[in-house]
gemmi code that builds the backbone of each chain (N, CA, C; Angstrom):
import gemmi

chains = {
    "A": [
        ("MET", (0.778, -1.206, 0.110), (-0.079, 0.039, 0.114), (0.937, 0.959, -0.046)),
        ("MET", (1.942, 1.146, 0.876), (2.822, 2.404, 1.022), (3.569, 2.709, -0.085)),
        ("ALA", (3.858, 1.448, -0.812), (4.687, 1.339, -2.323), (3.744, 1.876, -3.241)),
        ("LEU", (2.633, 1.745, -2.925), (1.693, 2.313, -4.242), (1.714, 3.975, -3.935)),
        ("LEU", (1.837, 4.583, -2.888), (1.571, 6.180, -2.501), (2.659, 6.164, -3.284)),
        ("PHE", (3.890, 5.621, -3.313), (5.337, 6.405, -3.905), (5.033, 6.358, -5.358)),
        ("ALA", (4.361, 5.310, -5.665), (4.625, 5.101, -7.206), (3.335, 6.145, -7.899)),
        ("LEU", (2.705, 6.422, -6.841), (1.526, 7.849, -7.320), (2.016, 9.070, -7.120)),
        ("TRP", (3.233, 9.139, -6.400), (4.101, 10.275, -6.400), (4.881, 10.175, -7.555)),
        ("LEU", (5.494, 9.177, -8.057), (6.495, 9.304, -9.519), (5.036, 9.178, -10.590)),
        ("GLY", (3.787, 9.058, -10.756), (3.100, 9.508, -11.447), (2.796, 11.078, -11.804)),
        ("VAL", (2.995, 11.817, -10.387), (3.041, 12.980, -10.366), (3.968, 14.070, -11.079)),
        ("ALA", (5.322, 12.966, -10.539), (6.630, 13.448, -11.458), (6.417, 13.347, -12.792)),
        ("TYR", (5.972, 12.164, -13.203), (5.418, 11.878, -14.578), (4.594, 12.896, -15.413)),
        ("CYS", (3.663, 13.590, -14.570), (3.057, 14.656, -15.280), (4.172, 16.400, -15.202)),
        ("VAL", (4.940, 16.432, -14.213), (5.564, 17.480, -14.369), (6.840, 17.259, -15.220)),
        ("MET", (7.335, 16.248, -15.548), (8.284, 15.825, -16.502), (7.978, 16.311, -17.910)),
        ("SER", (6.296, 16.231, -17.795), (5.776, 16.050, -19.652), (5.143, 17.569, -19.553)),
        ("GLY", (5.048, 18.113, -18.904), (4.781, 19.653, -18.979), (3.380, 19.762, -18.663)),
        ("ARG", (2.945, 18.640, -17.995), (1.265, 18.730, -17.849), (1.249, 19.584, -16.514)),
        ("SER", (1.415, 20.788, -16.603), (1.160, 21.476, -14.928), (-0.104, 21.381, -14.399)),
        ("GLY", (-1.475, 21.690, -14.976), (-2.764, 21.622, -14.200), (-2.597, 20.106, -13.652)),
        ("ALA", (-2.432, 19.004, -14.222), (-2.060, 17.710, -13.869), (-1.777, 17.121, -12.854)),
        ("ALA", (0.003, 17.748, -12.978), (0.236, 17.753, -11.861), (0.418, 18.401, -10.614)),
        ("LEU", (-0.296, 19.606, -10.425), (-1.011, 20.705, -9.343), (-1.938, 19.690, -8.978)),
        ("TRP", (-2.862, 19.241, -9.338), (-4.041, 18.676, -8.669), (-3.874, 17.509, -8.683)),
        ("GLY", (-2.849, 16.605, -9.721), (-2.801, 15.304, -9.220), (-2.115, 15.107, -7.811)),
        ("GLY", (-0.972, 16.144, -7.794), (0.036, 16.563, -6.336), (-0.998, 16.465, -5.300)),
        ("TYR", (-1.949, 17.777, -5.173), (-2.669, 17.662, -4.191), (-3.367, 16.229, -3.767)),
        ("ALA", (-3.944, 16.011, -5.008), (-4.584, 14.414, -4.696), (-4.057, 13.386, -3.497)),
        ("VAL", (-2.516, 13.532, -4.493), (-1.760, 12.286, -3.689), (-1.479, 12.566, -2.451)),
        ("LEU", (-1.293, 13.674, -2.067), (-1.219, 14.497, -0.837), (-2.453, 14.080, -0.141)),
        ("LEU", (-3.564, 14.306, -0.487), (-4.926, 13.951, 0.446), (-4.779, 12.599, 0.768)),
        ("ALA", (-4.438, 11.644, -0.089), (-4.267, 10.307, -0.276), (-3.283, 9.820, 0.982)),
        ("SER", (-2.037, 10.187, 0.993), (-1.178, 10.186, 1.659), (-1.665, 10.619, 3.318)),
        ("LEU", (-2.197, 11.987, 3.353), (-2.976, 11.996, 4.635), (-4.119, 11.444, 5.535)),
        ("LEU", (-4.800, 10.899, 4.281), (-5.991, 10.002, 4.937), (-5.292, 8.281, 5.395)),
        ("TRP", (-3.835, 7.646, 4.615), (-3.670, 7.040, 4.800), (-2.510, 7.313, 6.522)),
        ("PHE", (-2.324, 8.449, 6.714), (-1.633, 9.012, 8.162), (-2.816, 8.846, 9.092)),
        ("LEU", (-4.004, 9.448, 9.025), (-4.899, 9.233, 9.734), (-5.226, 7.836, 9.924)),
        ("HIS", (-5.158, 6.713, 8.911), (-5.576, 5.806, 8.975), (-4.756, 5.056, 9.997)),
        ("HIS", (-3.601, 5.036, 9.807), (-2.591, 4.533, 10.512), (-2.265, 5.195, 11.849)),
        ("ALA", (-2.545, 6.450, 12.152), (-2.763, 6.963, 13.379), (-4.179, 7.206, 14.461)),
        ("SER", (-4.544, 6.088, 13.870), (-5.718, 6.008, 14.407), (-5.762, 5.800, 15.867)),
        ("ASP", (-4.916, 5.035, 16.365), (-4.838, 4.234, 17.710), (-4.694, 5.993, 18.655)),
        ("PRO", (-5.331, 5.499, 19.782), (-5.342, 6.586, 20.970), (-3.802, 7.391, 20.986)),
        ("LEU", (-3.572, 8.439, 21.231), (-2.690, 8.846, 21.429), (-2.271, 8.719, 22.989)),
        ("ALA", (-1.169, 8.015, 23.496), (-1.157, 7.843, 24.827), (-0.891, 9.206, 25.534)),
        ("ILE", (-0.056, 10.249, 25.027), (0.278, 10.702, 25.579), (-1.028, 12.562, 25.988)),
        ("LEU", (-1.827, 12.000, 25.323), (-3.001, 12.682, 25.815), (-4.127, 12.305, 26.399)),
        ("LEU", (-3.786, 11.318, 27.066), (-4.846, 10.222, 27.725), (-4.732, 10.780, 28.898)),
    ],
    "B": [
        ("MET", (17.068, 34.359, -21.074), (16.056, 34.222, -19.601), (16.567, 33.905, -18.393)),
        ("ASP", (16.282, 34.348, -17.924), (17.163, 34.009, -16.283), (16.331, 33.186, -15.327)),
        ("LEU", (17.256, 32.064, -15.242), (16.869, 31.016, -14.702), (17.552, 30.752, -13.295)),
        ("ARG", (18.052, 31.651, -13.148), (18.698, 31.470, -11.253), (17.761, 31.051, -10.502)),
        ("TYR", (16.520, 31.432, -10.555), (15.390, 30.925, -9.554), (15.147, 29.489, -9.780)),
        ("ARG", (15.491, 28.976, -10.920), (14.886, 27.615, -11.632), (16.338, 26.880, -10.077)),
        ("GLN", (17.141, 27.345, -10.745), (18.765, 26.641, -10.521), (18.745, 26.701, -8.466)),
        ("LEU", (18.098, 27.714, -8.088), (17.842, 27.602, -6.546), (16.838, 26.857, -6.159)),
        ("ASN", (15.668, 26.422, -6.757), (15.309, 25.206, -6.649), (15.684, 23.784, -6.619)),
        ("ALA", (16.688, 24.247, -8.029), (17.585, 22.844, -7.884), (18.371, 22.409, -6.759)),
        ("LEU", (18.878, 23.207, -6.260), (19.640, 23.239, -5.384), (18.599, 22.537, -4.045)),
        ("GLY", (17.479, 23.044, -3.855), (16.784, 22.453, -2.770), (16.337, 21.131, -3.187)),
        ("LEU", (16.390, 20.583, -4.396), (16.378, 19.093, -4.733), (17.486, 18.335, -4.390)),
        ("LEU", (18.497, 18.786, -4.594), (19.595, 18.026, -4.415), (19.812, 18.313, -2.468)),
        ("ALA", (19.493, 19.320, -2.313), (18.973, 18.918, -0.433), (18.251, 17.720, -0.269)),
        ("ILE", (16.739, 17.718, -0.889), (16.272, 16.676, -0.468), (16.439, 15.271, -0.945)),
        ("SER", (17.220, 15.419, -2.179), (17.604, 14.131, -2.718), (18.597, 13.584, -1.582)),
        ("ALA", (19.724, 14.487, -0.745), (20.837, 14.127, -0.260), (19.909, 13.199, 1.243)),
        ("VAL", (18.875, 14.308, 1.895), (18.487, 13.933, 2.877), (17.645, 12.018, 2.726)),
        ("LEU", (16.994, 11.729, 1.803), (16.698, 10.715, 1.000), (17.757, 9.667, 1.140)),
        ("ALA", (18.883, 10.036, 0.342), (19.715, 9.306, 0.385), (20.333, 8.809, 1.614)),
        ("TYR", (20.769, 9.909, 2.244), (21.326, 9.422, 4.103), (20.024, 8.675, 4.865)),
        ("ALA", (19.179, 8.596, 4.325), (17.817, 7.504, 4.949), (18.034, 6.187, 4.521)),
        ("PHE", (18.198, 6.111, 3.224), (18.611, 4.707, 2.476), (20.048, 4.061, 2.887)),
        ("ALA", (20.788, 5.091, 3.154), (22.395, 4.639, 3.799), (22.336, 4.174, 4.852)),
        ("SER", (21.529, 4.845, 5.425), (21.229, 4.249, 7.500), (20.559, 3.393, 7.426)),
        ("GLN", (19.327, 3.241, 6.073), (18.701, 1.886, 6.479), (19.644, 0.565, 6.108)),
        ("PHE", (20.621, 0.822, 4.904), (21.002, -0.295, 4.414), (22.915, -0.966, 5.610)),
        ("ILE", (23.080, 0.783, 6.128), (24.270, 0.144, 7.236), (23.955, -0.209, 8.269)),
        ("THR", (23.058, 0.113, 9.214), (22.397, -0.296, 10.461), (21.595, -1.348, 10.346)),
        ("GLY", (20.889, -1.732, 9.120), (20.090, -2.918, 9.065), (18.288, -2.595, 9.812)),
        ("GLU", (18.229, -1.221, 9.927), (16.829, -0.938, 10.257), (16.347, -0.570, 9.444)),
        ("LEU", (15.036, -1.388, 9.292), (14.004, -0.852, 8.102), (12.896, 0.387, 8.729)),
        ("PRO", (12.711, 1.342, 7.738), (11.845, 2.161, 8.012), (10.347, 1.809, 8.854)),
        ("CYS", (9.866, 2.237, 9.480), (8.587, 2.297, 10.185), (7.324, 3.126, 9.324)),
        ("PRO", (6.133, 2.380, 9.114), (5.267, 3.386, 8.582), (5.427, 5.034, 8.506)),
        ("LEU", (5.612, 5.545, 9.672), (5.464, 7.076, 10.027), (6.705, 7.241, 9.311)),
        ("CYS", (7.716, 6.411, 9.585), (8.995, 6.964, 9.050), (8.549, 7.120, 7.347)),
        ("LEU", (8.095, 6.166, 6.701), (7.905, 6.286, 5.117), (7.043, 7.379, 4.660)),
        ("LEU", (6.241, 7.945, 5.733), (5.104, 8.989, 5.517), (6.369, 10.597, 5.681)),
        ("GLN", (6.942, 10.230, 6.296), (7.927, 11.322, 6.591), (8.907, 11.490, 4.695)),
        ("ARG", (8.905, 10.415, 4.510), (9.928, 10.200, 3.413), (8.796, 10.971, 2.514)),
        ("ILE", (7.903, 10.491, 2.355), (6.612, 10.810, 1.057), (6.663, 12.360, 1.404)),
        ("GLY", (6.664, 13.054, 2.762), (6.846, 14.451, 2.718), (7.806, 15.226, 1.941)),
        ("PHE", (9.025, 14.389, 2.299), (10.493, 15.158, 1.928), (10.051, 15.132, 0.197)),
        ("VAL", (9.579, 13.743, -0.245), (9.097, 13.701, -2.199), (8.508, 14.728, -2.358)),
        ("ALA", (7.377, 14.784, -1.565), (6.104, 16.062, -2.040), (6.879, 17.261, -2.028)),
        ("VAL", (7.479, 17.849, -1.131), (8.330, 18.999, -0.655), (8.832, 19.131, -2.211)),
        ("GLY", (9.578, 17.881, -2.889), (10.486, 18.062, -3.773), (9.710, 18.386, -4.749)),
        ("LEU", (8.581, 17.590, -5.118), (7.602, 17.946, -6.145), (7.607, 19.225, -6.384)),
        ("GLY", (7.343, 19.963, -5.516), (6.610, 21.469, -5.572), (8.029, 21.723, -6.003)),
        ("LEU", (9.242, 21.769, -5.809), (10.387, 22.362, -6.142), (10.684, 21.920, -7.752)),
        ("LEU", (10.404, 20.580, -8.009), (10.164, 20.276, -9.324), (9.515, 20.579, -10.514)),
        ("MET", (8.091, 20.939, -9.809), (7.352, 22.088, -10.976), (7.916, 23.490, -11.012)),
        ("ASN", (8.639, 23.906, -9.920), (9.494, 25.339, -10.153), (10.254, 25.125, -11.310)),
        ("VAL", (11.278, 24.032, -11.135), (12.381, 23.818, -12.142), (11.839, 23.737, -13.442)),
        ("MET", (10.754, 22.739, -13.973), (10.643, 22.064, -15.001), (9.298, 22.947, -15.690)),
        ("LEU", (8.696, 23.515, -14.984), (6.816, 24.367, -15.388), (7.569, 26.187, -15.120)),
        ("GLY", (8.591, 26.464, -14.344), (8.922, 27.614, -14.255), (8.167, 27.863, -12.805)),
        ("PRO", (9.051, 29.446, -11.924), (8.541, 29.488, -10.633), (7.248, 30.032, -10.796)),
        ("ARG", (6.279, 29.596, -9.826), (4.775, 30.117, -9.802), (4.676, 29.993, -8.426)),
        ("PRO", (3.555, 31.082, -7.367), (3.359, 31.190, -6.410), (2.360, 29.778, -6.174)),
        ("ALA", (1.429, 29.252, -7.101), (0.819, 27.730, -7.053), (1.920, 26.946, -6.438)),
        ("HIS", (3.119, 26.400, -7.225), (3.848, 25.388, -6.993), (4.612, 25.645, -5.550)),
        ("TYR", (5.039, 27.043, -5.055), (5.389, 27.268, -3.934), (4.465, 26.464, -2.895)),
        ("GLY", (3.251, 27.305, -3.081), (2.025, 27.028, -2.084), (1.931, 25.112, -2.006)),
        ("PHE", (2.421, 24.468, -3.156), (2.049, 23.018, -2.818), (2.844, 22.792, -1.830)),
        ("ALA", (4.458, 23.361, -2.455), (5.658, 22.895, -1.346), (5.472, 23.060, 0.163)),
        ("ILE", (4.749, 24.036, 0.508), (4.782, 24.417, 1.855), (3.621, 23.502, 2.413)),
        ("ILE", (2.624, 23.304, 1.616), (1.174, 22.718, 1.905), (2.243, 21.142, 2.523)),
        ("ALA", (2.652, 20.655, 1.428), (3.581, 19.395, 1.612), (4.625, 19.171, 2.742)),
        ("ALA", (5.062, 20.427, 3.110), (6.145, 20.512, 4.209), (5.212, 20.379, 5.353)),
        ("ILE", (3.968, 21.377, 5.595), (3.433, 21.039, 6.674), (2.901, 19.490, 6.970)),
        ("ALA", (2.299, 18.947, 5.990), (1.942, 17.582, 6.481), (3.134, 16.797, 6.628)),
        ("GLY", (4.518, 16.936, 6.372), (5.532, 16.168, 6.556), (5.887, 16.210, 8.172)),
        ("GLY", (5.600, 17.540, 8.640), (5.734, 17.812, 9.813), (5.056, 17.368, 10.897)),
        ("ILE", (3.764, 17.041, 10.553), (2.482, 16.306, 11.125), (2.893, 15.203, 10.930)),
        ("PHE", (3.289, 14.645, 10.203), (3.894, 13.150, 10.250), (5.042, 13.014, 11.496)),
        ("ALA", (6.051, 13.753, 10.994), (7.268, 13.917, 12.169), (6.937, 14.026, 13.162)),
        ("LEU", (5.712, 15.123, 13.773), (5.694, 15.445, 15.157), (4.743, 14.035, 15.649)),
        ("ARG", (3.720, 13.744, 14.930), (3.324, 12.375, 15.801), (4.021, 11.361, 16.255)),
        ("GLN", (4.989, 11.230, 15.100), (6.058, 10.099, 16.034), (7.004, 10.667, 16.993)),
        ("VAL", (7.351, 12.139, 17.012), (7.918, 12.837, 18.334), (6.943, 12.109, 19.534)),
        ("SER", (5.680, 12.983, 19.433), (4.917, 12.449, 20.490), (4.742, 10.875, 20.946)),
        ("LEU", (4.646, 10.063, 20.051), (4.898, 8.721, 20.420), (6.178, 8.034, 21.307)),
        ("HIS", (7.124, 8.890, 21.188), (7.997, 8.644, 21.605), (8.528, 9.606, 22.587)),
        ("VAL", (7.835, 10.674, 22.968), (8.543, 11.529, 24.296), (7.726, 11.000, 25.165)),
        ("ILE", (7.033, 10.035, 25.539), (6.566, 9.805, 26.931), (7.681, 8.669, 27.214)),
        ("PRO", (7.726, 9.284, 28.814), (8.420, 8.507, 29.780), (8.811, 7.005, 29.507)),
        ("GLY", (9.611, 6.516, 29.180), (9.353, 4.732, 29.467), (9.320, 4.411, 28.043)),
        ("THR", (9.164, 5.232, 26.887), (8.315, 4.654, 25.439), (9.895, 4.480, 24.834)),
        ("PRO", (10.366, 3.498, 24.485), (11.563, 3.487, 23.587), (11.569, 4.205, 22.350)),
        ("PRO", (12.721, 4.916, 22.201), (12.607, 5.402, 20.643), (12.875, 4.433, 19.119)),
        ("TYR", (12.829, 4.810, 18.378), (13.034, 4.303, 17.384), (13.901, 4.535, 16.533)),
        ("GLY", (15.053, 3.608, 16.397), (16.361, 3.850, 15.829), (17.646, 4.455, 16.263)),
        ("ASP", (18.299, 4.341, 15.700), (19.650, 5.081, 16.440), (19.827, 6.464, 16.229)),
        ("PRO", (20.160, 7.172, 17.486), (20.248, 8.946, 17.371), (21.277, 9.354, 16.267)),
        ("PHE", (21.165, 10.351, 15.808), (21.873, 11.116, 14.503), (22.164, 12.524, 14.859)),
        ("PHE", (23.457, 12.874, 15.630), (23.941, 13.862, 16.497), (23.014, 14.142, 17.178)),
        ("GLY", (22.879, 13.377, 18.159), (22.054, 13.367, 19.776), (20.440, 13.687, 19.361)),
        ("MET", (19.899, 13.681, 18.120), (18.682, 13.505, 17.746), (18.134, 11.958, 16.838)),
        ("HIS", (16.828, 11.830, 17.116), (16.416, 10.769, 15.994), (15.947, 11.270, 14.797)),
        ("PHE", (15.797, 10.419, 14.080), (15.581, 11.019, 12.505), (14.301, 11.782, 12.490)),
        ("TYR", (13.203, 11.161, 13.181), (11.816, 12.090, 13.178), (11.764, 13.191, 13.699)),
        ("THR", (12.761, 13.654, 14.909), (13.057, 15.102, 15.438), (14.173, 15.829, 14.415)),
        ("TRP", (14.903, 15.091, 13.864), (15.394, 15.816, 12.478), (14.288, 16.057, 11.753)),
        ("ALA", (13.412, 15.144, 11.409), (12.699, 15.593, 10.129), (11.734, 16.516, 10.434)),
        ("PHE", (11.113, 16.744, 11.569), (10.245, 17.814, 12.275), (10.855, 19.047, 11.880)),
        ("ILE", (12.176, 19.036, 12.535), (13.162, 20.020, 12.170), (13.442, 21.022, 10.975)),
        ("LEU", (13.831, 19.580, 9.873), (13.892, 20.340, 8.621), (12.728, 20.589, 7.816)),
        ("PHE", (11.013, 19.857, 8.213), (10.029, 20.415, 7.545), (9.705, 21.784, 8.117)),
        ("ALA", (10.134, 22.202, 9.545), (10.168, 23.506, 9.871), (10.736, 24.681, 9.031)),
        ("VAL", (12.149, 24.278, 8.936), (13.247, 25.104, 8.039), (12.515, 25.182, 6.468)),
        ("MET", (12.289, 24.172, 6.194), (11.534, 24.289, 4.874), (10.304, 25.350, 4.533)),
        ("ILE", (9.500, 25.045, 5.368), (8.310, 25.871, 5.608), (8.543, 27.504, 5.416)),
        ("THR", (9.631, 27.576, 6.338), (10.415, 29.426, 6.527), (10.819, 29.551, 5.193)),
        ("GLY", (11.882, 28.913, 4.767), (12.340, 28.907, 3.735), (11.552, 29.417, 2.122)),
        ("LEU", (10.880, 28.430, 2.112), (9.846, 28.311, 0.899), (8.849, 29.740, 1.047)),
        ("ALA", (8.490, 29.976, 2.415), (7.688, 31.489, 2.603), (8.481, 32.713, 2.428)),
        ("ALA", (9.889, 32.661, 2.557), (10.712, 33.523, 2.299), (10.935, 33.739, 0.763)),
        ("LEU", (11.096, 32.280, -0.007), (11.109, 32.480, -1.762), (10.255, 32.985, -2.123)),
        ("VAL", (9.136, 32.616, -2.014), (7.487, 32.709, -2.306), (7.448, 34.179, -2.740)),
        ("GLY", (7.925, 35.149, -1.876), (7.699, 36.602, -2.088), (8.451, 37.356, -3.048)),
        ("LEU", (9.938, 36.633, -3.416), (10.795, 37.116, -4.668), (10.137, 37.318, -5.898)),
        ("ARG", (9.590, 38.777, -5.979), (9.173, 39.008, -7.384), (9.786, 38.651, -8.723)),
        ("ALA", (10.975, 38.935, -8.489), (11.811, 38.721, -9.727), (11.417, 37.518, -10.434)),
        ("GLN", (11.275, 36.093, -9.554), (11.500, 35.085, -10.558), (9.982, 34.880, -11.043)),
        ("TYR", (9.210, 35.691, -11.089), (8.097, 35.767, -11.682), (8.170, 36.397, -13.369)),
        ("GLU", (9.179, 36.808, -13.163), (9.503, 37.491, -14.645), (10.105, 35.851, -15.631)),
        ("ASP", (10.177, 35.233, -15.100), (10.459, 33.904, -16.145), (9.207, 33.238, -16.020)),
        ("THR", (8.696, 33.803, -17.378), (7.475, 33.385, -18.021), (7.637, 32.320, -19.383)),
        ("ALA", (8.781, 31.697, -19.410), (9.323, 30.551, -20.460), (8.466, 29.422, -20.031)),
        ("GLY", (8.053, 29.009, -18.960), (6.988, 27.734, -18.638), (7.786, 26.909, -18.635)),
        ("TYR", (6.707, 25.728, -19.512), (7.605, 24.168, -19.353), (8.967, 24.461, -20.121)),
        ("GLN", (10.061, 23.702, -19.801), (11.286, 23.649, -20.117), (11.582, 22.189, -20.321)),
        ("PRO", (11.683, 21.512, -21.111), (12.329, 20.230, -21.087), (13.734, 19.902, -20.288)),
        ("LEU", (13.576, 18.729, -19.859), (15.037, 18.316, -19.349), (16.296, 18.828, -20.269)),
        ("ARG", (16.065, 18.388, -21.298), (17.426, 18.837, -22.100), (17.969, 20.059, -22.444)),
        ("LEU", (17.000, 21.219, -22.435), (17.329, 22.584, -22.283), (17.557, 22.845, -20.776)),
        ("GLN", (17.464, 22.409, -20.273), (17.645, 22.801, -18.578), (19.441, 23.087, -18.159)),
        ("PRO", (19.598, 24.104, -17.543), (21.000, 24.104, -17.185), (21.413, 22.772, -16.405)),
        ("LEU", (23.008, 22.685, -16.086), (23.310, 21.186, -15.822), (22.886, 21.047, -14.139)),
        ("LEU", (22.947, 22.296, -13.614), (22.600, 21.987, -11.741), (20.968, 21.701, -12.037)),
        ("CYS", (20.087, 22.179, -12.769), (19.212, 21.992, -12.708), (18.490, 20.488, -13.001)),
        ("LYS", (19.170, 19.840, -14.318), (19.504, 18.379, -14.764), (19.818, 17.604, -13.557)),
        ("LEU", (20.609, 18.057, -12.597), (21.189, 17.059, -11.408), (20.101, 17.174, -10.325)),
        ("GLY", (19.303, 18.153, -10.703), (18.612, 17.960, -9.155), (17.671, 17.472, -9.574)),
        ("VAL", (17.090, 17.500, -10.957), (15.944, 16.848, -10.935), (15.950, 15.234, -11.209)),
        ("LEU", (16.957, 14.575, -11.579), (17.450, 13.601, -11.715), (17.565, 13.119, -10.526)),
        ("ALA", (18.589, 13.214, -9.602), (18.768, 13.140, -8.281), (17.069, 12.601, -7.828)),
        ("LEU", (16.344, 13.832, -7.718), (14.905, 13.295, -7.022), (14.507, 11.912, -7.484)),
        ("LEU", (14.112, 11.967, -9.033), (13.632, 10.975, -9.695), (14.488, 9.743, -9.319)),
        ("LEU", (15.537, 9.608, -9.345), (16.185, 8.441, -8.929), (16.065, 8.067, -7.278)),
        ("MET", (15.718, 8.943, -6.374), (15.474, 9.082, -4.973), (14.212, 8.007, -4.921)),
        ("MET", (13.231, 8.946, -5.797), (11.685, 8.347, -6.054), (11.550, 6.725, -6.334)),
        ("ALA", (12.173, 6.564, -7.456), (12.238, 5.579, -7.717), (12.530, 4.443, -6.999)),
        ("ALA", (14.055, 4.345, -6.071), (14.464, 3.630, -5.197), (13.367, 3.709, -3.818)),
        ("ASN", (12.813, 4.617, -3.778), (11.694, 4.410, -2.581), (10.571, 3.316, -2.942)),
        ("VAL", (10.212, 3.875, -4.415), (9.239, 2.593, -4.581), (9.910, 1.262, -4.813)),
        ("LEU", (10.721, 0.986, -5.150), (10.904, -0.597, -4.966), (11.688, -0.508, -3.388)),
        ("LEU", (12.081, -0.136, -3.037), (12.711, -0.002, -1.650), (11.394, -0.570, -0.751)),
        ("THR", (10.288, 0.174, -0.765), (8.980, 0.214, 0.049), (8.379, -0.837, -0.548)),
        ("PHE", (8.103, -1.132, -1.623), (8.000, -2.321, -2.090), (8.472, -3.774, -1.645)),
        ("ALA", (9.771, -3.816, -1.609), (10.326, -4.950, -0.636), (10.086, -5.437, 0.465)),
        ("GLU", (10.050, -4.025, 0.844), (9.912, -4.071, 2.756), (8.525, -4.486, 3.158)),
        ("CYS", (7.502, -3.854, 2.465), (5.760, -4.240, 2.986), (5.082, -4.759, 1.797)),
        ("GLY", (5.794, -4.815, 0.581), (4.655, -5.676, -0.278), (3.387, -5.076, -0.470)),
        ("PRO", (2.662, -5.440, -1.017), (1.342, -4.910, -1.551), (0.486, -4.703, -0.038)),
        ("GLY", (0.772, -5.125, 1.207), (-0.068, -4.803, 1.872), (-0.233, -4.124, 3.072)),
        ("VAL", (-0.351, -4.018, 4.562), (0.122, -2.884, 5.465), (1.372, -3.305, 5.805)),
        ("CYS", (2.218, -2.236, 5.748), (3.478, -2.187, 6.454), (3.455, -2.633, 8.221)),
        ("PRO", (4.610, -3.736, 8.699), (4.599, -3.882, 9.948), (4.926, -2.795, 10.626)),
        ("ASP", (4.543, -2.457, 11.824), (4.651, -1.112, 12.948), (6.047, -1.264, 13.173)),
        ("ASN", (6.767, -2.620, 13.104), (8.091, -2.401, 13.619), (8.997, -3.541, 12.743)),
        ("PRO", (8.728, -3.250, 11.562), (9.629, -4.122, 10.795), (10.875, -4.794, 10.767)),
        ("THR", (10.886, -6.066, 10.696), (12.292, -6.192, 11.516), (12.929, -7.155, 9.705)),
        ("ASP", (12.479, -7.334, 8.723), (12.998, -7.938, 7.326), (12.585, -7.842, 6.663)),
        ("TYR", (12.608, -7.838, 5.218), (11.983, -7.523, 3.588), (10.866, -8.475, 3.209)),
        ("TRP", (10.098, -8.052, 3.249), (8.742, -8.950, 2.773), (9.119, -9.750, 1.657)),
        ("LEU", (9.940, -9.152, 0.644), (10.151, -10.023, -0.787), (11.267, -10.910, -0.197)),
        ("LEU", (12.249, -10.894, 0.955), (12.745, -11.933, 1.016), (12.498, -12.919, 2.198)),
        ("ARG", (10.982, -13.088, 2.556), (10.617, -13.645, 3.534), (10.681, -15.335, 2.375)),
    ],
}
model = gemmi.Model(1)
for chain_id, residues in chains.items():
    chain = gemmi.Chain(chain_id)
    for i, (resn, *xyz) in enumerate(residues, 1):
        res = gemmi.Residue()
        res.name, res.seqid = resn, gemmi.SeqId(i, " ")
        for name, pos in zip(("N", "CA", "C"), xyz):
            atom = gemmi.Atom()
            atom.name, atom.element = name, gemmi.Element(name[0])
            atom.pos, atom.b_iso = gemmi.Position(*pos), 0.0
            res.add_atom(atom)
        chain.add_residue(res)
    model.add_chain(chain)
structure = gemmi.Structure()
structure.add_model(model)
structure.setup_entities()
């Protein structure tokens, strides 16, 4: 799953390298959102310091 | 055409690639595999690098700096989460310290430095006079070529090594061996 996230970032890099500025920026935000969602999923256990 | 600001961004790409390369070197030398949060911090560095890559390849734009700053904030959140997990007394740290601090603490500091640096850079108006837009890699100055290739190499290496470590599933919290070598 994490390797897929890295691969998606590589796809964004491909858009940048081929000059597709709109796709690169929107794709970048989409993959960043996916990374944050993955983080929230992974950080869903209670944070002991806050308890 | 004034390419100085593209080259300045290329220097940033080389710096980020050096951080990722050091993380790889540490992974192989000490044999400590990166945890899921460590990998997310690497994603944060890659994402900031992509903002700089946009500046190098497509020309400096506030939107590209904005993307890099938001990515650095996300990376800082990933790092701070790991710092908060290990700051509790009696909680063992993850990995060996580097110059007195652990990688996740360094990562948080680096993300904070990047946010500050990028926020300072975005206000330099002279760079937006570069209206050439997309410039293929073969037309870029040597420094830009080096920066771009270094980041792309680090990104490809991350895809391969992360797949080797975690495979198609979820990465274990405390990885001890490579999924591909089991």
